[in-house]
C-alpha positions in Angstrom: -19.7 -4.3 13.3 -17.2 -3.7 10.6 -15.8 -6.7 8.8 -12.0 -7.4 9.1 -10.0 -6.1 6.2 -8.6 -8.5 3.7 -4.8 -8.5 3.4 -2.0 -10.3 1.7 1.5 -11.2 3.1 4.8 -9.8 1.8 5.4 -13.2 0.1 2.1 -13.0 -1.6 2.8 -9.5 -2.8 6.1 -10.5 -4.2 4.4 -13.3 -6.1 1.9 -10.8 -7.5 4.6 -8.3 -8.3 6.8 -10.7 -10.2 4.0 -12.2 -12.1 3.1 -8.8 -13.7 5.9 -9.2 -16.3 4.5 -12.6 -17.3 1.2 -11.1 -18.3 1.0 -11.4 -22.1 -2.0 -9.2 -22.8 -0.5 -6.0 -21.4 2.0 -3.6 -23.0 5.4 -3.1 -21.5 4.5 0.5 -20.5 1.3 -0.6 -18.7 3.2 -3.4 -16.9 5.6 -0.8 -15.5 2.7 1.5 -14.5 0.8 -1.4 -12.8 4.0 -2.4 -10.9 4.5 1.2 -9.8 0.9 1.5 -8.7 1.2 -1.8 -6.8 4.4 -0.6 -5.0 2.7 2.6 -3.9 -0.3 0.7 -2.6 1.6 -2.0 -0.8 4.8 -0.2 0.4 3.5 3.3 0.9 -0.2 2.5 1.8 -1.5 4.9 -0.8 -5.1 4.9 -2.0 -5.8 4.3 -5.7 -7.1 7.9 -6.0 -3.9 9.3 -4.5 -1.7 7.1 -6.8 -3.6 8.0 -10.0 -3.6 11.7 -9.0 0.1 11.7 -8.2 2.2 14.0 -10.3 4.5 16.6 -8.8 3.5 15.5 -5.2 6.7 13.6 -4.7 9.0 15.9 -2.7 12.0 15.4 -0.6 11.5 17.1 2.7 14.6 18.2 4.6 16.0 15.5 6.9 15.0 17.4 9.9 11.3 17.0 9.0 11.2 13.5 7.5 13.7 11.1 6.0 14.6 12.1 2.5 12.7 9.3 0.8 9.2 10.3 1.3 6.1 11.2 -0.6 3.9 14.1 0.4 0.2 13.5 -0.3 -1.6 16.8 -0.7 -5.4 16.8 0.0 -5.9 13.1 0.3 -9.1 11.7 1.6 -10.8 14.2 3.9 -8.6 16.8 2.2 -5.8 15.9 4.6 -2.1 16.1 3.8 0.2 13.3 5.0 3.7 12.0 4.4 4.3 8.3 3.5 7.5 6.4 2.8 8.7 6.2 -0.7 9.1 2.5 -1.7 12.8 1.6 -1.9 12.2 0.1 -5.3 10.8 3.3 -6.6 13.8 4.6 -8.5 14.3 7.6 -10.8 12.9 5.8 -13.8 9.7 5.1 -11.8 9.4 8.7 -10.7 9.8 9.7 -14.4 6.7 7.7 -15.3 4.5 10.0 -13.2 1.8 10.9 -13.6 0.4 7.4 -14.4 -1.8 7.2 -17.4 -3.6 4.0 -16.6 -7.3 4.1 -15.9 -8.7 3.5 -12.5 -11.1 0.7 -13.6 -8.3 -1.0 -15.6 -6.0 -1.0 -12.5 -8.8 -2.4 -10.3 -9.7 -5.1 -12.9 -6.0 -6.0 -13.3 -5.4 -6.5 -9.6 -8.6 -8.5 -9.1 -7.6 -10.8 -12.0 -4.0 -11.1 -10.9 -5.1 -12.0 -7.4 -7.4 -14.7 -8.7 -4.9 -16.1 -11.2 -1.7 -16.0 -9.0 -3.0 -16.3 -5.4 -6.4 -17.8 -6.0 -7.7 -15.0 -3.7 -10.4 -12.4 -4.2 -8.5 -9.2 -3.7 -9.0 -5.5 -4.7 -6.5 -2.7 -5.1 -7.4 -1.5 -1.6 -6.2 -4.8 -0.3 -2.7 -3.6 -0.9 -3.3 -0.6 1.4 -4.8 -2.9 4.1 -1.7 -5.1 3.7 0.6 -2.1 4.2 -1.1 -1.3 7.5 -1.3 -4.9 8.6 2.3 -5.5 7.8 3.4 -2.5 9.9 1.3 -3.5 12.9 2.6 -7.1 12.7 6.2 -5.8 12.6 5.6 -3.9 15.8 5.2 -0.4 14.6 3.2 1.7 17.1 -0.5 2.1 16.2 -0.3 5.9 16.3 2.5 5.7 13.6 0.4 3.5 11.4 -2.6 5.8 11.9 -0.4 8.8 10.8 0.9 7.0 7.7 -2.5 5.7 6.7 -4.1 9.1 7.2 -6.8 7.9 9.6 -8.4 10.5 11.7 -9.6 7.9 14.3 -7.3 5.4 16.1 -10.1 2.8 16.2 -10.1 2.7 12.4 -6.4 1.8 12.5 -7.1 -0.6 15.3 -8.8 -2.9 12.8 -5.4 -4.0 11.7 -4.7 -5.6 15.1 -6.7 -8.5 13.9 -3.9 -9.8 11.7 -1.9 -11.7 14.2 -4.0 -13.7 16.6 -1.1 -16.0 17.4 1.0 -13.0 18.5 -1.9 -11.8 20.7 -2.3 -15.2 22.3 1.5 -15.6 22.8 1.7 -12.1 24.3 -1.1 -12.8 26.7 0.6 -16.0 27.8 3.7 -14.1 28.7 1.8 -11.8 31.0 0.3 -14.6 33.1 
C-alpha cells in the first residue's frame, strides 16, 4: 500500500514563502528564483523537472481553450502535455526570470532546510505539488479536474489526495445518515 503524501497548508506555505527573503546566505537573485519555483510548485502543481526545464513554455491560450493565465507544460512526465494555472503572483518580472538558473539539488536542499527551520517539518520540493493537489481536493474541486491539472493518467493516483480531510469525510457521512 502506498503511503499518504505529505502536504502543507496554505498558511504554512505563506510562512515558508515569506521567510525566503530573511535567508541571509542566499543572493537576491537566487531568493527570487527560489520563490518563483515555490509558487510554481505550490500554486501550479508543477514538478521540479518541469519548473527547471521551463523556458518558453509559458503561453497564453485563447480564452475559448483555457483562461488566459495558464502555463502549457510540453512533454512532462510520461511525455504528456498539460495545462496548469499560472500563479496570480507570477507577474511579468517573474516571467522575465525564466529560465531559472538554480540547480536542482540546491533547490531541493533549500526547501528541505527551509521546511525544517520555519515549520519544523521534513518536507521536500515535491511536497509543494502534493499540497497543490490536496488543497484543490479540500476546496471541493472535482477529482477528475485535479487529475487533469496534476497530469495523472490514473484516477486512483489522484485519489490519494482524498486523505487530507478526514473530518470532512466524517461530517459528510453524518449528513447522509
